[in-house]
N, C-alpha and C positions, 0 to 999 in steps of 0.2 A: 268531149270527156271519153276517155277511153281509158280500157281495160276495167268493165264492170266486173269479168268474173273475179278477177284479183281481190275484190270487196266483198266477199262471202266467207271472208276472215271472220267468220259466226263472234269468237270473243271481242273480236277489236270493234265490230257494228254494232254489236246487240248486248255486249256483256256477261258474265259467266253465267248466270243464271237461266238467262236465255238462252246461250248457245248451248249449253245441257240438254233442256226442252228439245231445241230443234235438234242437236244432234242424232237425239232419238230419232227422229223424224228421217231421219236419211238411212237408219236402216232399210236394208233392202227387203225384211221381212212385210208384207205385204197387209196381211191383217192382222199379225198378234201370236204369240207363243205362247207356253204352256210356262210358268217363272220356272228358274233353277232349282226353288225348294218343291216344285211338285207338288205343292198345295192342291189339293183340288178345288175348281174355281177358279183359279188365279189366273187371270188374263193379264199380260203385260202388252199393250197397247204398241207398236212401233211407229206407226206412221204409214203413210203411203210414198214409193217410191217417185222419184221425178222421171217426167216422161222424157227426158233428153239428156245429155250431157254437153257439157260447155264445149266448142269447135265443132259439135253437130250440124249436117247442112239442114234447114230446115224442114225438106223431102222427110227429113227419116223421124222426125220426131213420132211420137207416139198420140194417141188422137182418143178422145177428145184432151185438148190443151189449150191452158189459158196462154196468147204471148200479147208479149209487148212489143211494141213498134219503138226498138231506144232512139235510132232518130226522131220521130214526131213525137216521143214522151218528153225526151229531153228539148226541145222547141216549143212544146206546151209551158213544160215547168219554166222555161223563159220568162216565153209572155206573159203568164202571169205575173211572175218574180216582178220586172218590167215595169207592166202596168201600175200593181201597189206601187213601184219606190216613183213613180211618175205623178200619181194622186196623191201621194205621203199619205197614204193607206198601212195600216198595221193589217200582215198578212198573215191569215192563222188557219191556215188549208184543215180540209173533216182527214181525218183517219177516218173515218167507217169507211170510206168508199176504197182504199188501196185496203187498209187492215195490215202492213207492213215497216213496221220502223227502221227499214233500210230505207224506202222512199218519202216515208217521214223525214228523215237524215239528211236526204238529196233537198227536199223542201228549204230547210233549216240552213244549207247551205249557201242556199241562193236568198236568205233574209227572211223565210218566215219565223216570227215570233216564239211560236210555236204551234201544238197543233188543237182540235176539234175531235173529240169523238161522242158516239152517243150513250155506249156503255159502262162502267165502270172495268170488267172485265177489259174492253179494250182499255182502257187506261192502264191499265196494269199491265197492258205488257208493252205498252209504250215508256211507263213508265223505269221497268226492267231493263230495259235496254236502253237508258240512260237518257230519255226525253223527260227534262224535268220543267215544261213549261203545258199545261196541260187543260182545255176549259170540256167539262161534258155537259155540253149545247144541249141538254136535256135536260129532265126532271128525275128523280131518283129516290123514290120509294122505298120502304123499307128494312127494320132493323140489319140484316147480311151486310146489304149494297150497301148502307148508310157508314155501318162498322169499315168495310174493307176499304171505299173511298174515303175516312178519316184518316186509315194507318199512312195510305199513299199520301197525304198533306204532312206527315212527317219527315219524308224526304224529296217533294218536288212541289212545284209551286200547281195548288189545284183548283180550279173551280169547277162550280155547278150552277146551275140556273136552276127557278124556284118562281112559283105560281100559286102557291097554298100556305096561309101562315102558317099550318098545325105542322106540313115539311118543313118549315124553317125551323121549327122548333125541335124536328126531330134529327134535322142536322147539327144542330148546336150542342145536343144531348150527344151527339155518336162526337162529335168536336171534340166535346170535355173529356170522356172518356178516355179520348186519345192522344191528350194532350197536344191535340192538334188545330191550328187555324184555316179555316176554308172559306177563300173568296165567292160569296153567292150572289148571282146576277141576277136580277128580276127578268123575267122575260113577259113582253108583252105581246097582244091579239094585237098584230098590224092587218089581218085581212086575210091568214090563213085559216083558222076556222078551227086550231088545234089545240094546241097548250097556249098559255100564256094568261093575263089580267086584262082586262081592257086598259088601255091607255090614261094614264091620270091620276085622280085620287087612290084608284085602288093598288096602283102598282105603288105612290108612294106610302101607302099603307105597309108596303108590304118592305118598303127599301127604310122605312122606320125603324121597323123590327129587325131587319138583321141592324143595323147601326147602333143598336140598344146592348148587341149582343157584345160578351167578352171574348168568345173564340170564333163569331164568325166577323166578315168585313163586307161592308156593303160594298161590290164591283161593278157596279155599273146595270145596261140594260144590254138586252136581249129582243131584237126586232126584224125576226127572220121572215122572212114573208114565203114560205115554202109553194103557196101556191100559182106563183106569180112566176116560179123558174119556165114552167113550162108552158106559158100563154100565148099564143103561138106568133102571134105580130106582136113590133116592133112597140107600138102603139099601145094593145094590151098593157105588154110590159110597164110602158113609162108610166102611165097611167096609174096602173096597180102600185108603183115604187112612188108615186111623186105623193100619194095617199098616204101610204107608210110614214115615210118622211115627216109630213107634215105631224101629225101624231106622232110619232119619236120625239120631233122636235120640241112638241109641247109637253112632253111630259117631262123632257132633261131640263127644260126651263122651270116645271113648276118643282124639279127634286132642289135644281138649284136654287132658286129663292128658298127652299126649307131648309139651306144649309148642305144637301147632300149631292155634291158632285160625283159626275158620271164619267170614273179613267176609264172603263170600257161602253161605248155603243157600238152592237156587233150585230151582225148578220149578214145578209147578200149569201148569192151562190152564183153558179155557172153560167143562168140564164141571165141575172141582172145585174151584177156585181158592176159592170159601168155604170148602171144607175147612180148604184147607191155610190160608187165611188168620188160621184161630183155632185153628191146632194146634199154637201155642206153639212150632214148632221151624222153619219157612223165616221168611226174614225178604224172601225175595224172589218174586214171582208172575210168570209169563211166558206169558201167554193171550196168543194170537195173532186167534180167529176170533170173538170177542165185538165188534170192529167191523162185523162183516158178519155173522153167522150164518148158519144154513145147516138145509136140511129133513133132514139126518142129528142137528145139535145139536139141534132141536126133534123130534125123538122119543125124547127123555130126560125125565123124569118127574122134578118137584122133591119136594120134602119131602112136601105135599099129597097128591103121587099125580097132579097135575096136567102140564098140559104145562109144558116149559122153558123160562120166557117171561121170564128177564131183561131179555133185550136183544131187540131187534126186528130184523127183518130189513130188511137195509139194502142187499143185493147182489141184482143179479137180471140174468136174459140175457130181454134185448130179442130178441123173435122175430114173424116174419112168417108167417102162413097163408101156402102156395105150392101147397097143390093142395087142391083138393076134388072128386076125381074122382064119390066115393059118399055117399052122407048118413050112412055108417058111420062114416068116421075124416076127417080134416084132417089136412095132412103140415105139420111147421114147417120153417124153414129153420135151425134151432140146432140138429146132432147134438155128436158126437163133437168134433167140433172147435170146437164152443162151450162145451160144456158137460161136465165130469169125471162120470161116473156110476160111481165105483170105492166110494162110499158110499150107493150108491141114486139112484136115479131124478130129477132134475129136477121139481119140485112146480109146478104152474097158481095162482099167485095170485088170490088173493080170485075162484076160477072154480071153484062147488061142483060137483062130480059130473064134473070133467073130470081126464084122466088121461093120463100123459106115456106114452108105450112105443117100441118096439123101434128105438132110435136106431141110425144109423148113421152113415157119415164125413159130410153134409150136410144130414142128414133126422133127425125126430123125429116120430113120431106121434101120436095126440092121438084118444082115443077118451072116450067120455061115458056114463055111466048113465042113468038114465030121470029123475033132477034136475036135471043139466043141459045147455048147450046149444054143440052145436058153433062155433065161431067159423067167421067167412063168410073168402072166399078175400081176401086182402089186407088182412086185420084183425091187427093187433099184438096182443101178447098179454108179460105176464111171465112168465119160471120163476125160482123159488128153485131155487138149485142145492142138489144133496144135497150136495156138498164144497165148499167156497167157496175152500180153497186153491187147490187145480189147477184150478179154472176160470180163477182168475184170470190162470195162468201160461198162458191159452189165448189171450190177448188184449193187444192192445198199447195201450185207450186208456179209461181212465174216463170213465163220463160222467156229471156231479155233476145231479141234477135235482131242484127245489124245486117242493112241490107234488103229491104224488104222495098224499097224504093228503085233499085237496080242492082246488076250484079250477081253474085251466090247467095241469100241469105245464112247466115249459120248463128250458131246460139252461140250468143259470148258471156249472160247470163243466167243463174238459175235462185232466184230468190225464194225462201219460205213465204206464203200465205199466213202469219204467225198469230194473228188476232183471226183467223176463219173460226166460224163457230162461237166468237165472243158476245154472247149473246143477254150479258144475265150481269 
């Protein structure tokens, strides 16, 4: 896959409306400017400048920056697409991970049927970019959100999850007002203890309500086991998914006996997709983090007891050593505002003995054992995020680099993280 840089032709990749939005981001005005009318208090936000330009050597990229290793990224795309095809699964990757219509298009070009997202605003970004098959794999509550969701269904195929009968009635009212039709998927709790009704009769009641509506379509079941994704051993994950699959199978059978076939039986994540793909129950897998990987997923063990290495690290926070006040530590310019630490600290990439500690807003501290070497002032290093999804949401741009595994790494692509901050 060559020439990623040429694919930043925005009106082709994203459509005119989204291209206009991104065009404003490209402005070099870093913080904003007073509107031309000079009206008091009116500020036009112009967005952050990108930390690099195409053709630049990696060592020249400003920091902190979010780097994609394009070679590893493309390999991850290919491995998941090949796995889904081989197992006969529909692949609907999760857009909440990357928040990028450009990346979403790469996934669809390789066979994905559409995308998942978690928020209506994420769905709006993807639909505006021409991605027309979206599942909001989450519950959506509130008149304003449902009104926008229903409007999207007039121009795209939109599905949404539900686990409450009152919510289903509200979705129907919004769809009727918008003269739209929405697919509603019943979410069942298969062990995650978050959203979802109990499998069985509770799911049947909701599915029946959906099917009786003139403006809703019963779309099937959502059976995602989020808590299983980071269970450390393969045996733990296999046991959790086996129990989830059994509950899902029984619920599907109950619904079918009542004349309610499930077009979609979805779920699975990066940590368990191989198990769901061979369960004989799900027909759609919805992984997200596989395109980037992160340090938390790397702590999982595979069936042989080795590190989970199905996918390669492809996402990094690039950071500069900004302080070397003594010989015991080095301070980098990437702290809480550049890398999420909810699932553990970032890990220095290919720097044995080096450890990232004590992040604050703008700083992180590097220490090393006897086997390591502290980098010098001004040196730049790559950090593997502890959790890729929230780390992405801290940045405006991806900097795509070719050649990290040999040669002179150079910037080949700069992609806006268009749905960054799409939280409602």
